[in-house]
C-alpha positions in Angstrom: -17.3 -13.5 24.9 -21.1 -12.0 25.7 -22.9 -12.8 22.8 -24.4 -9.1 22.5 -21.2 -7.5 22.1 -19.7 -10.3 20.0 -19.1 -8.7 16.2 -21.4 -10.0 13.7 -20.0 -12.6 11.6 -22.3 -12.6 8.3 -21.5 -13.6 5.1 -21.8 -10.8 2.7 -23.1 -10.7 -0.8 -20.8 -8.3 -1.8 -17.6 -9.1 -3.1 -16.7 -5.5 -2.2 -17.8 -5.6 1.9 -16.0 -8.7 2.3 -12.8 -7.5 0.5 -13.0 -3.8 2.6 -13.1 -6.3 5.3 -10.4 -8.1 4.8 -8.8 -4.8 3.9 -9.1 -3.4 6.8 -8.2 -6.3 9.6 -4.8 -6.8 7.2 -4.3 -2.7 7.5 -4.4 -3.1 11.5 -1.8 -5.7 11.5 0.6 -4.1 9.1 -0.1 -0.9 10.8 0.4 -2.3 14.2 3.9 -4.1 12.8 4.7 -0.2 11.3 4.0 2.0 14.6 7.5 1.7 16.1 8.7 3.1 12.9 6.1 6.4 12.5 4.7 4.7 9.6 1.2 4.0 8.2 1.2 0.6 5.8 -0.4 2.9 3.1 2.8 5.3 3.6 5.1 2.0 3.3 3.6 1.0 0.1 4.6 4.2 -1.0 8.3 3.7 0.0 8.5 0.2 -1.0 6.9 1.0 -4.9 10.0 4.2 -4.9 12.4 1.6 -4.0 11.8 -0.5 -6.0 11.8 1.9 -8.9 14.8 3.8 -7.2 16.8 3.4 -10.5 14.0 5.3 -12.9 11.8 7.5 -10.6 8.1 7.1 -11.1 6.5 10.2 -12.3 2.9 11.4 -10.4 1.0 9.0 -12.5 2.9 6.3 -12.9 3.1 6.2 -9.1 -0.8 6.7 -8.9 -0.9 3.5 -11.4 1.0 1.2 -9.9 -0.3 1.7 -6.1 -4.0 1.7 -8.2 -5.2 5.4 -6.5 -6.1 8.2 -8.0 -4.0 11.1 -8.3 -5.2 13.7 -5.6 -5.3 10.5 -3.1 -1.5 10.0 -3.4 -0.7 13.4 -3.6 -2.6 13.4 0.1 -0.3 10.7 0.9 2.6 12.1 -0.2 2.6 15.3 1.5 3.0 14.3 5.2 6.3 11.7 3.4 7.9 14.5 1.9 7.4 16.8 4.4 9.3 14.1 6.6 11.9 14.4 4.2 11.4 11.0 3.1 11.1 12.2 -0.4 10.7 14.7 -2.8 9.3 15.6 -5.9 11.8 16.8 -8.9 10.8 18.8 -11.7 11.0 16.4 -15.0 13.7 16.5 -17.3 12.1 16.2 -20.8 8.9 17.8 -19.3 8.8 20.2 -16.7 5.3 20.1 -15.5 5.6 16.2 -14.6 6.4 15.3 -11.4 9.3 12.9 -10.3 8.5 11.1 -6.9 12.7 10.3 -6.2 12.9 8.4 -2.1 15.5 10.4 -0.7 18.6 9.1 1.5 16.2 9.4 4.4 13.4 8.0 3.0 15.7 4.6 2.0 16.8 4.3 5.8 12.7 4.8 6.9 12.5 2.2 4.0 15.1 -0.5 5.7 13.9 0.5 9.1 9.9 0.0 8.1 10.7 -3.3 5.8 12.2 -5.2 8.9 8.8 -4.4 10.5 6.6 -5.3 7.8 8.2 -9.0 7.6 6.9 -9.3 10.8 3.4 -8.7 9.8 4.0 -11.2 6.4 5.8 -13.8 8.9 2.1 -12.9 11.4 -0.1 -13.3 8.0 2.0 -16.6 6.4 2.0 -18.6 10.4 -1.6 -18.4 10.2 -3.3 -18.9 6.5 -0.2 -20.4 5.2 2.2 -20.0 2.8 0.9 -21.3 -0.4 -3.0 -20.2 0.6 -1.1 -16.3 1.4 0.6 -16.7 -2.1 -2.6 -17.6 -4.1 -4.4 -14.7 -2.4 -1.9 -12.2 -3.2 -2.0 -13.2 -6.4 -6.0 -13.5 -7.1 -5.9 -9.8 -5.6 -3.1 -8.5 -7.6 -4.9 -10.1 -10.6 -8.2 -8.1 -9.3 -6.5 -4.5 -8.9 -4.7 -4.5 -12.1 -8.0 -5.5 -14.0 -8.7 -2.7 -15.7 -12.5 -4.0 -16.3 -13.3 -4.0 -12.9 -13.0 0.1 -12.6 -16.3 1.1 -14.5 -19.4 -0.9 -16.1 -19.2 1.1 -18.9 -17.2 -1.1 -21.7 
């Protein structure tokens, strides 16, 4: 490879920069795997969360918290999935202002199709980095994702 066109591979003192670079790389892998299902990895994550909660569909707020995403960004990500009939927003039983996010039958079928593709991406990562290091990395990343102390500098 030409040294002038080779990507710079530098150490970064910034945790957020290193995390974003790694996140973009893994998103490329999972997006490539999901392409034939017509989904992006972010959309698959939503379908997977809804499938796991199918007995008790979450509200928008609960789903946003579970995905560690703000509600406006979640709404933006839900629109194409709703448009394509993979999910629907249902008025809450106790509070009509709340919207529960429900996976439709079409969404469940799309999730099953995409899950097989996701498994291929998971295997690729595990083949390259190993099952134990991969599991340790995933645990660390989830610890970071759900640590509310890291959301702000305020105590």
